[in-house]
C-alpha positions in Angstrom: -3.7 23.7 -51.4 -6.7 21.8 -50.0 -4.5 18.7 -49.6 -1.9 20.8 -47.8 -4.5 22.2 -45.4 -5.8 18.7 -44.8 -2.3 17.4 -43.9 -1.8 20.4 -41.6 -5.2 19.8 -39.9 -4.4 16.1 -39.3 -1.0 16.9 -38.0 -2.4 19.4 -35.6 -5.0 16.9 -34.3 -2.3 14.3 -33.8 -0.2 16.7 -31.9 -3.2 17.8 -29.7 -4.0 14.1 -28.9 -0.4 13.4 -28.1 -0.3 16.5 -25.9 -3.4 15.4 -23.9 -2.1 11.9 -23.5 1.2 13.2 -22.2 -0.6 15.3 -19.7 -2.7 12.5 -18.2 0.0 10.9 -16.0 1.0 14.3 -14.7 -2.5 15.2 -13.8 -3.0 11.9 -11.9 0.3 12.5 -10.1 -0.7 16.1 -9.3 -3.9 14.8 -7.7 -1.9 12.3 -5.7 0.5 15.0 -4.6 -2.4 17.1 -3.4 -3.6 14.2 -1.2 0.0 13.6 0.1 0.1 17.3 1.0 -3.3 17.3 2.6 -3.4 19.9 5.5 -5.2 17.3 7.7 -2.2 15.0 7.8 -0.4 15.0 11.2 3.2 16.5 11.4 4.6 13.2 12.8 3.3 11.3 9.8 4.6 13.9 7.3 8.0 13.5 8.8 8.1 9.9 7.7 7.4 10.6 4.0 11.2 10.5 3.4 11.1 6.8 4.3 7.7 5.7 2.9 7.6 7.7 -0.3 3.8 7.8 -0.5 3.6 9.8 -3.8 5.9 7.5 -5.8 4.4 4.4 -4.1 0.8 5.3 -4.9 1.7 6.4 -8.4 3.3 3.0 -9.0 0.2 1.2 -7.8 -1.9 3.4 -10.1 -4.3 4.7 -7.4 -6.9 7.2 -8.8 -9.4 9.4 -7.0 -12.4 7.6 -8.5 -11.2 4.1 -7.4 -12.7 1.9 -4.8 -9.7 1.3 -2.6 -9.2 -1.1 0.2 -6.5 -0.4 2.8 -5.7 -3.6 4.7 -4.7 -3.2 8.3 -4.5 0.6 8.4 -3.1 0.7 12.0 -3.0 4.2 13.2 -4.1 5.5 9.8 -0.8 6.7 8.3 -1.9 6.0 4.7 -5.5 6.6 5.6 -4.6 10.3 6.0 -3.7 10.3 2.3 -6.2 7.9 0.9 -9.3 9.4 2.5 -8.8 12.9 1.0 -7.9 11.3 -2.3 -11.1 9.2 -2.6 -13.6 11.4 -0.7 -15.2 13.2 -3.7 -15.3 10.5 -6.4 -14.2 7.2 -4.9 -14.7 4.8 -2.0 -12.2 3.9 0.7 -12.5 0.8 2.9 -10.4 0.3 6.0 -10.2 -3.4 6.6 -8.6 -4.9 9.8 -9.0 -7.3 12.7 -12.6 -6.8 13.8 -13.3 -4.6 15.7 -10.3 -3.5 17.7 -7.9 -3.4 14.8 -9.7 -0.4 13.4 -9.4 1.9 16.4 -6.9 4.1 14.7 -9.3 4.9 11.8 -12.2 5.3 14.2 -10.1 7.8 16.1 -9.6 9.8 12.9 -13.3 9.7 12.2 -14.1 11.0 15.6 -11.6 13.8 15.2 -12.5 14.9 11.7 -15.8 13.5 10.3 -15.5 15.8 7.2 -12.3 14.1 6.0 -12.8 10.6 7.3 -16.5 10.1 7.9 -17.0 8.3 4.6 -14.4 5.7 5.2 -16.1 2.3 5.4 -15.0 -0.2 8.0 -14.7 -4.0 7.3 -13.2 -7.1 8.9 -9.9 -8.6 7.6 -9.4 -11.5 7.6 -13.2 -11.8 7.3 -15.3 -14.4 9.2 -19.0 -15.2 9.1 -21.1 -12.5 10.8 -18.5 -9.7 10.3 -18.8 -6.8 7.9 -16.8 -7.5 4.7 -15.6 -5.8 1.6 -18.0 -7.2 -1.0 -16.4 -9.6 -3.5 -15.5 -8.2 -6.9 -15.9 -4.5 -6.0 -12.4 -3.1 -5.4 -10.2 -1.5 -8.0 -7.2 -1.5 -5.7 -6.2 -3.3 -2.6 -3.2 -2.0 -0.7 -1.3 -3.6 2.2 1.7 -1.9 3.8 4.1 -3.9 5.9 1.5 -6.6 6.9 2.3 -9.8 5.0 5.1 -10.6 7.5 2.5 -10.4 10.3 0.3 -12.9 8.7 3.3 -15.2 8.0 4.3 -14.9 11.7 0.7 -15.7 12.8 0.1 -12.3 14.5 -3.3 -12.4 16.1 -3.7 -16.1 15.2 -1.7 -17.7 17.9 1.4 -18.1 15.8 -0.5 -19.9 12.9 0.6 -18.8 9.4 -2.5 -17.5 7.6 -0.8 -15.5 4.8 -2.3 -17.8 2.1 -5.8 -17.2 3.5 -5.2 -13.4 3.5 -4.2 -13.4 -0.1 -7.2 -15.4 -1.1 -9.5 -12.9 0.6 -7.8 -9.9 -1.1 -8.1 -11.7 -4.4 -11.9 -12.1 -3.8 -12.3 -8.3 -3.1 -10.9 -7.2 -6.4 -12.7 -6.7 -9.7 -11.2 -8.6 -12.6 -8.2 -6.5 -13.7 -7.9 -5.0 -10.3 -4.6 -4.2 -8.6 -3.0 -5.5 -5.4 -0.2 -3.4 -4.0 2.2 -4.8 -1.4 4.9 -3.1 0.5 6.8 -5.1 3.2 10.2 -5.4 4.9 12.5 -7.3 2.6 14.5 -10.4 3.7 17.4 -11.3 1.5 16.7 -14.4 -0.7 19.9 -16.0 0.7 18.6 -15.9 4.3 17.0 -18.8 6.1 13.3 -19.1 5.6 13.0 -19.6 9.4 13.8 -15.9 9.8 10.4 -15.0 8.3 8.8 -16.4 11.4 10.5 -14.0 13.9 12.4 -11.1 12.3 9.6 -9.0 10.7 11.2 -9.5 7.3 9.9 -11.6 4.5 11.3 -12.7 1.1 10.1 -11.3 -2.2 9.8 -14.9 -3.5 7.5 -15.8 -0.6 5.2 -12.9 -1.3 5.1 -13.7 -5.0 4.4 -17.3 -4.3 1.5 -16.4 -2.0 0.1 -14.0 -4.6 0.4 -16.5 -7.5 -1.2 -19.3 -5.5 -4.2 -17.0 -4.8 -4.6 -16.4 -8.6 -2.7 -13.1 -9.1 -0.3 -12.4 -11.9 2.9 -10.5 -11.3 2.6 -6.9 -12.6 5.9 -5.4 -11.7 8.2 -4.2 -8.9 9.6 -0.8 -7.8 12.7 0.1 -5.8 11.1 3.3 -4.5 11.1 2.0 -0.9 14.6 0.3 -1.0 17.2 1.1 1.7 20.6 -0.5 0.9 21.8 0.5 4.4 19.4 -2.1 6.0 21.1 -5.5 6.2 18.1 -7.1 7.8 20.1 -8.9 10.5 19.5 -6.8 13.6 19.3 -8.0 17.2 15.6 -7.5 17.6 14.6 -7.9 13.9 13.1 -5.0 12.0 11.9 -3.4 15.2 15.5 -2.6 16.0 15.3 0.2 13.4 13.2 3.4 13.5 10.4 4.1 14.2 10.3 1.3 16.8 13.8 1.5 18.3 13.2 -1.6 20.4 16.7 -1.4 21.9 15.8 2.1 23.1 19.0 4.1 23.5 21.4 1.3 22.7 23.2 2.3 19.4 20.3 4.6 18.7 22.4 7.0 16.6 23.6 4.0 14.5 20.0 2.8 13.7 18.8 6.3 13.2 21.5 6.8 10.5 20.3 3.6 8.8 16.7 4.7 8.7 13.6 2.7 8.3 13.8 -0.8 6.7 14.6 -1.9 3.2 11.2 -2.6 1.6 9.9 -4.4 -1.4 7.2 -2.7 -3.5 5.3 -5.2 -5.6 2.3 -4.9 -7.9 -0.1 -7.8 -8.8 -3.1 -8.0 -11.0 -6.3 -10.1 -10.8 -6.7 -11.5 -14.3 -9.7 -10.4 -16.3 
């Protein structure tokens, strides 16, 4: 009888442990879902969730509330509206962009709502001497959404490609074992490499090469932001599609039906 009770006790403990382990991913996802549904998000940004899939994207990158997260080139703060509530209680959020004007969007959020965004730290990216920086080896996660093509095209650098430098600086920010998450407009591998310089699209192979040259190892890819309707060959590049609509009313219904661009979603790790 004693042996039977012992077997039952062990079996019960194993089931309990397995049950807790099974709940952990759901708990993290629920926390992310709460941040995505934050009441402080603007309606216009919420309307774009169907294209940007923030819950599945951040889940794939493994972002947690206690992380030190660096958002590279946050622009108007679309993802900042999610990451700031997520990290406010337990983590740290850096917004890193061209110093200082590239961070006006986040500064605007801070001026409007200091409770939600006041703790967001501002840093320069790419960093130069004399500018505030994300300290080396401190970040758990670095995220960059639709920016690598800008560096490749030399945006804000007079047309000079500085993507390799950008990846080296992101690598330096991360702790050993830290994650780099990249989302960008995807250029077909069969397309001419020259199109990376003017279309707003970039090849997956180019992003992987840049990451590996900086020292990262490939940690997977997701198709959560894929859009098979996007053929990546539009008259004014990716900006032909929403939300830019660079052609204004010309074929607007056509481009609206296509939706936002086809995007790669890549994860890399800093060894350690």
